[in-house]
C-alpha positions as CSV (number, residue, x, y, z in Angstrom):
1,M,-3.5,13.0,-39.4
2,G,-0.9,12.7,-42.2
3,C,-1.0,16.5,-42.8
4,V,-0.7,17.2,-39.1
5,F,2.2,14.8,-38.7
6,W,4.3,16.5,-41.3
7,I,3.5,20.0,-40.0
8,K,4.6,19.1,-36.4
9,Y,4.6,15.5,-35.4
10,T,3.9,16.1,-31.7
11,L,0.5,17.4,-32.8
12,I,-0.7,13.8,-33.5
13,S,-0.6,13.1,-29.8
14,P,-4.4,13.1,-29.5
15,W,-4.6,10.7,-32.4
16,I,-2.2,8.3,-30.7
17,G,-4.5,8.3,-27.6
18,F,-7.6,7.8,-29.8
19,F,-6.2,4.9,-31.8
20,V,-4.6,3.1,-28.8
21,F,-7.9,3.4,-26.9
22,F,-10.0,2.0,-29.6
23,G,-7.4,-0.6,-30.5
24,I,-7.6,-1.9,-26.9
25,Y,-11.4,-1.6,-27.0
26,Y,-11.8,-3.7,-30.1
27,L,-9.3,-6.3,-29.0
28,L,-11.1,-6.7,-25.7
29,K,-14.4,-7.1,-27.5
30,K,-12.6,-9.5,-29.9
31,D,-13.9,-7.4,-32.8
32,Y,-10.8,-8.1,-34.9
33,Q,-12.4,-7.3,-38.2
34,Q,-13.3,-3.7,-37.1
35,A,-9.8,-3.2,-35.6
36,I,-8.1,-4.3,-38.9
37,K,-10.5,-2.1,-40.9
38,A,-9.7,0.9,-38.7
39,V,-5.9,0.3,-39.1
40,I,-6.1,-0.1,-42.9
41,C,-8.2,3.0,-43.4
42,S,-6.0,5.1,-41.2
43,L,-2.8,3.9,-42.9
44,L,-4.2,4.6,-46.3
45,G,-5.0,8.1,-45.3
46,F,-1.7,8.6,-43.7
47,L,0.3,7.2,-46.6
48,S,-1.6,9.1,-49.2
49,V,-0.1,12.3,-47.7
50,S,3.3,10.9,-46.6
51,I,4.4,9.1,-49.8
52,P,4.4,12.3,-51.9
53,I,6.3,14.2,-49.2
54,I,8.9,11.4,-48.9
55,L,9.2,11.2,-52.7
56,Y,9.9,14.9,-52.8
57,F,12.9,14.6,-50.4
58,I,14.1,11.5,-52.3
59,I,14.0,13.3,-55.7
60,N,16.0,16.2,-54.1
61,N,18.5,13.9,-52.5
62,A,17.5,15.2,-49.1
63,L,15.9,12.2,-47.4
64,H,18.7,12.0,-44.8
65,E,18.5,15.7,-44.1
66,M,14.8,15.4,-43.6
67,Y,15.2,12.6,-41.1
68,F,18.1,14.3,-39.3
69,V,16.4,17.7,-38.9
70,Y,12.8,16.7,-38.4
71,F,13.1,13.5,-36.4
72,K,16.6,13.1,-34.8
73,F,16.9,16.8,-33.8
74,N,13.4,16.8,-32.2
75,M,13.5,13.4,-30.6
76,M,17.2,13.1,-29.5
77,L,18.9,16.5,-29.4
78,Y,16.2,18.9,-28.2
79,P,15.5,16.8,-25.1
80,Q,19.1,17.3,-24.0
81,L,18.3,21.0,-23.4
82,V,16.8,19.9,-20.1
83,D,18.3,17.7,-17.4
84,Q,15.7,14.9,-16.9
85,G,17.4,13.8,-13.7
86,N,15.9,10.5,-12.6
87,N,13.1,10.7,-15.1
88,I,14.6,8.0,-17.3
89,N,11.7,5.4,-17.4
90,I,8.2,5.7,-18.8
91,F,6.5,6.0,-15.4
92,S,8.8,8.7,-13.9
93,R,8.5,10.7,-17.2
94,F,4.8,10.3,-17.1
95,F,4.5,12.0,-13.7
96,N,7.0,14.6,-14.8
97,T,4.8,15.5,-17.7
98,L,1.9,16.0,-15.3
99,K,4.1,18.2,-13.1
100,I,5.1,20.4,-16.1
101,F,1.4,20.7,-17.1
102,A,0.4,21.7,-13.6
103,T,3.2,24.2,-13.2
104,L,2.4,25.9,-16.5
105,M,-1.3,26.0,-15.9
106,W,-0.9,27.3,-12.3
107,Q,0.2,30.6,-13.8
108,N,-3.4,31.1,-15.1
109,K,-5.5,30.3,-12.0
110,I,-8.8,31.5,-13.4
111,I,-8.5,29.3,-16.5
112,I,-7.4,26.2,-14.5
113,S,-10.3,26.8,-12.0
114,I,-12.9,26.9,-14.8
115,L,-11.4,23.8,-16.5
116,I,-11.4,21.9,-13.2
117,I,-15.0,22.8,-12.4
118,G,-16.2,22.1,-15.9
119,S,-14.3,18.8,-16.2
120,A,-15.6,17.6,-12.9
121,Y,-19.1,18.4,-14.0
122,L,-18.7,16.4,-17.2
123,L,-17.1,13.4,-15.4
124,F,-19.6,13.1,-12.6
125,T,-22.8,13.8,-14.6
126,K,-24.3,12.8,-17.9
127,A,-24.7,16.4,-19.1
128,V,-22.5,15.8,-22.2
129,F,-21.0,12.3,-22.0
130,K,-23.9,9.9,-21.8
131,Q,-21.7,6.8,-21.5
132,I,-18.7,6.1,-19.3
133,I,-16.6,5.0,-22.2
134,F,-16.6,8.5,-23.7
135,K,-15.4,9.9,-20.3
136,V,-12.6,7.4,-20.2
137,L,-11.7,8.2,-23.8
138,W,-11.5,11.9,-23.1
139,I,-9.2,11.4,-20.1
140,F,-7.1,8.9,-22.0
141,I,-6.6,11.3,-25.0
142,F,-5.6,14.1,-22.6
143,V,-3.1,11.9,-20.8
144,C,-1.5,10.7,-24.0
145,T,-1.5,14.2,-25.5
146,N,0.2,15.7,-22.4
147,Y,2.7,12.8,-22.2
148,F,4.0,13.1,-25.7
149,I,4.1,16.9,-25.7
150,F,6.2,17.1,-22.5
151,Y,8.1,13.8,-22.9
152,G,11.3,15.6,-23.5
153,G,10.9,17.6,-20.3
154,I,11.0,21.1,-22.0
155,P,8.4,23.3,-20.2
156,L,7.7,25.8,-23.0
157,N,4.4,27.7,-22.6
158,Y,3.2,27.2,-26.2
159,Y,3.4,23.4,-25.9
160,I,0.4,23.5,-23.6
161,L,-1.8,24.8,-26.4
162,L,-2.5,21.3,-27.7
163,D,-3.5,20.2,-24.2
164,L,-5.9,23.1,-24.1
165,V,-7.5,22.0,-27.3
166,V,-8.5,18.7,-25.6
167,L,-9.4,20.5,-22.4
168,L,-11.8,22.9,-24.2
169,V,-14.4,20.2,-23.5
170,G,-14.0,21.1,-19.8
171,F,-14.9,24.7,-20.7
172,L,-17.9,23.3,-22.5
173,G,-18.8,21.5,-19.2
174,F,-18.5,24.8,-17.3
175,C,-20.9,26.5,-19.8
176,V,-23.3,23.5,-19.4
177,L,-23.1,23.9,-15.7
178,L,-24.1,27.5,-15.8
179,R,-27.0,26.7,-18.1
180,D,-28.2,24.0,-15.8
181,L,-28.0,26.3,-12.8
182,I,-30.0,28.9,-14.6
183,I,-32.7,26.4,-15.4
184,R,-32.7,24.8,-12.0
185,Y,-33.0,28.1,-10.0
186,K,-35.3,29.7,-12.6
187,F,-33.1,32.5,-13.6
188,Q,-34.4,32.6,-17.1
189,R,-35.2,36.3,-17.2
190,P,-33.9,38.8,-19.8
191,V,-32.1,40.8,-17.2
192,V,-30.3,37.8,-15.8
193,T,-29.6,36.4,-19.2
194,N,-28.1,39.7,-20.4
195,F,-26.0,40.0,-17.2
196,L,-24.6,36.5,-17.6
197,L,-23.9,36.9,-21.3
198,S,-22.1,40.2,-20.6
199,S,-20.1,38.6,-17.8
200,V,-19.0,35.7,-20.0
201,I,-17.8,38.1,-22.7
202,I,-16.0,40.3,-20.2
203,L,-14.5,37.1,-18.6
204,G,-13.3,35.9,-22.0
205,I,-11.6,39.3,-22.7
206,V,-10.0,39.3,-19.2
207,L,-8.7,35.7,-19.6
208,M,-7.2,36.6,-23.0
209,I,-5.4,39.6,-21.5
210,N,-4.3,37.7,-18.5
211,S,-2.8,34.7,-20.4
212,N,-1.7,36.3,-23.7
213,D,0.1,39.6,-24.2
214,T,-0.2,39.5,-28.0
215,F,-2.7,42.3,-27.8
216,R,0.1,44.6,-26.6
217,D,2.0,43.7,-29.8
218,M,-0.6,45.2,-32.1
219,R,0.7,47.6,-34.6
220,F,-1.5,50.4,-33.1
221,F,0.7,50.5,-30.0
222,T,4.2,51.7,-31.2
223,D,5.6,52.9,-27.9
224,R,6.4,49.6,-26.3
225,P,9.5,47.6,-25.4
226,S,8.8,45.0,-28.2
227,I,9.2,47.8,-30.7
228,Q,12.2,49.7,-29.4
229,I,13.9,50.4,-26.0
230,K,15.6,53.8,-25.7
231,N,19.3,53.3,-26.0
232,A,22.2,55.5,-27.2
233,E,23.3,52.8,-29.7
234,N,20.0,52.8,-31.6
235,T,20.6,53.9,-35.2
236,N,17.1,55.2,-35.5
237,P,16.1,56.5,-32.0
238,N,12.5,57.3,-33.2
239,A,11.7,53.9,-34.8
240,K,8.0,53.0,-34.8
241,V,8.6,49.4,-36.0
242,P,10.6,46.5,-34.6
243,A,14.1,45.6,-35.7
244,Q,12.7,43.1,-38.3
245,L,11.0,45.9,-40.2
246,E,13.6,48.5,-39.5
247,F,16.4,46.3,-41.0
248,A,14.2,45.3,-43.9
249,K,14.7,48.8,-45.2
250,Y,18.3,48.0,-45.8
251,L,17.6,44.7,-47.5
252,T,14.6,45.2,-49.8
253,G,15.0,46.3,-53.3
254,K,18.4,44.7,-53.7
255,K,19.0,41.9,-56.2
256,N,19.8,38.4,-54.9
257,V,20.6,39.8,-51.4
258,T,21.7,37.1,-48.9
259,L,21.5,37.1,-45.1
260,L,22.9,35.1,-42.2
261,N,21.2,34.9,-38.8
262,Y,24.4,34.6,-36.8
263,Q,24.2,32.6,-33.5
264,F,20.4,32.7,-33.3
265,V,17.3,31.5,-35.0
266,D,15.5,33.6,-37.6
267,Y,13.0,35.8,-36.0
268,G,11.6,37.1,-39.2
269,F,14.7,38.9,-40.5
270,S,14.8,36.7,-43.6
271,V,11.0,36.4,-44.1
272,I,10.1,40.1,-44.2
273,P,12.5,41.1,-47.0
274,N,11.7,37.8,-48.7
275,I,15.3,36.5,-48.7
276,V,15.9,32.9,-49.8
277,P,18.8,31.3,-47.8
278,N,22.0,30.6,-49.8
279,V,23.6,28.5,-47.1
280,K,22.5,25.4,-45.2
281,Y,22.8,26.9,-41.7
282,F,21.3,30.3,-42.5
283,M,20.3,30.4,-38.8
284,N,21.7,28.8,-35.7
285,I,19.6,26.2,-33.9
286,N,18.6,26.4,-30.3
287,I,21.0,23.5,-29.4
288,P,24.0,23.9,-27.1
289,Y,27.4,23.7,-28.8
290,N,28.4,20.8,-26.7
291,V,25.5,18.8,-28.0
292,Y,25.8,19.8,-31.7
293,Q,28.8,21.6,-33.1
294,E,28.3,21.6,-36.8
295,S,25.8,24.4,-36.9
296,M,28.0,27.0,-35.2
297,D,31.2,25.8,-36.8
298,Q,29.6,26.2,-40.3
299,Q,28.3,29.7,-39.5
300,N,31.7,30.8,-38.5
301,K,33.0,29.4,-41.7
302,Y,30.4,31.3,-43.7
303,V,31.5,34.5,-42.0
304,E,35.2,33.8,-42.7
305,E,34.4,33.1,-46.4
306,K,32.0,36.1,-46.7
307,K,29.2,33.8,-48.0
308,T,26.4,36.3,-47.3
309,D,26.0,40.0,-48.0
310,Y,24.6,40.8,-44.6
311,I,24.6,39.3,-41.1
312,V,22.1,39.9,-38.4
313,A,22.8,39.1,-34.8
314,G,21.0,39.4,-31.4
315,L,23.5,40.6,-28.8
316,K,23.1,41.0,-25.0
317,L,22.7,44.7,-24.0
318,N,26.2,44.9,-22.6
319,E,28.0,43.2,-25.5
320,D,30.2,45.2,-27.8
321,V,29.0,45.2,-31.5
322,N,32.7,45.4,-32.6
323,K,33.9,42.4,-30.4
324,F,30.9,40.0,-30.7
325,G,31.4,36.5,-32.2
326,T,34.3,35.4,-34.3
327,P,37.0,37.9,-35.2
328,W,36.3,37.2,-38.9
329,L,32.9,39.0,-38.4
330,H,34.8,42.3,-37.8
331,W,37.4,41.7,-40.4
332,N,34.9,41.0,-43.2
333,Y,31.8,42.9,-42.1
334,H,30.9,46.2,-40.4
335,P,27.8,47.2,-38.4
336,I,25.3,49.5,-40.2
337,A,22.3,49.4,-37.9
338,V,21.6,48.8,-34.2
339,H,18.1,48.3,-32.7
340,V,17.5,47.6,-29.0
341,Q,14.2,45.9,-28.2
342,D,12.5,43.4,-25.9
343,R,11.9,39.8,-27.0
344,E,9.9,37.5,-24.7
345,G,11.1,39.4,-21.6
346,N,14.7,39.6,-22.7
347,I,16.4,42.9,-23.8
348,L,18.4,42.2,-27.0
349,K,20.5,44.5,-29.1
350,Y,19.9,43.5,-32.8
351,V,22.8,44.4,-35.1
352,L,22.9,44.4,-38.9
353,Y,26.3,43.9,-40.4
354,E,27.2,44.6,-44.0
355,K,30.0,42.9,-46.0
356,N,33.0,45.0,-46.6
357,K,33.4,46.0,-50.2
358,K,37.1,45.0,-50.4
């Protein structure tokens, strides 16, 4: 749990449900010794990972930065991206988290149907859970996981992945249901078995294609919007790689090269050419300026002071590369490469600026 907490703290949501459930369970049974033992063992494991991490930030005089970026940003600033309306108390937010889950899952009707059928079979039979306590535990873990994931009200698709880890038990229930139907109606024949096995494999592939378009971003398929969209401004109109790799050609092989991701997060432009940031706000954070001003103010200051050798920016298609951002960008830098491509359904014009020699 300690490792998961420091990777992304929302991922410990299932553990919270697990510990709360058994904490209540042991207290109701008045088994205080077991409850204390569980708390001590869990804390020892958590602290064995957390103490070295905290010491690392203390040694580097970065404890405040760690708290500010990892905790305050995620817990206080990011939730301001969404207007929670009247969802200000724990109960209204609870129902709002369920609403977000249902809305996101409704996009994949095949998956949600399988999970509902499988979950119902698990809850109303003893096919997997032999005791009711385990059924309650499973439901409680899901409810806690979903609540803490969507507590901030941000309905991002990838947030639901942690919910699906818990709900995979429902898929197991669906498979058990199929097995029980085969046994009950005596379909245990090689032809039927092969047909069902093939159907499950095909269904799995269809579900993957239906819910995840990553397969289209494989390197084998170079003629696609996420690689390049035809546009007169493209520096290389025949590019077979995305902007990240195209711009890396200008950045690799140079000693101590520096890069600023201006007005947007780093989508791999620093990672691919292996560039180590030389400024604190080497990328902008997805927080509105009215919520947090320092990030954008500092980036504009870096541009004015020519702190980095190169600047990469993601412009809207109709924005002028010579008028974008602060005027200092065009006084101190000049565009050397333009690449138009799709990113998550939005057409962006990536521009690489180089620092003027004088």
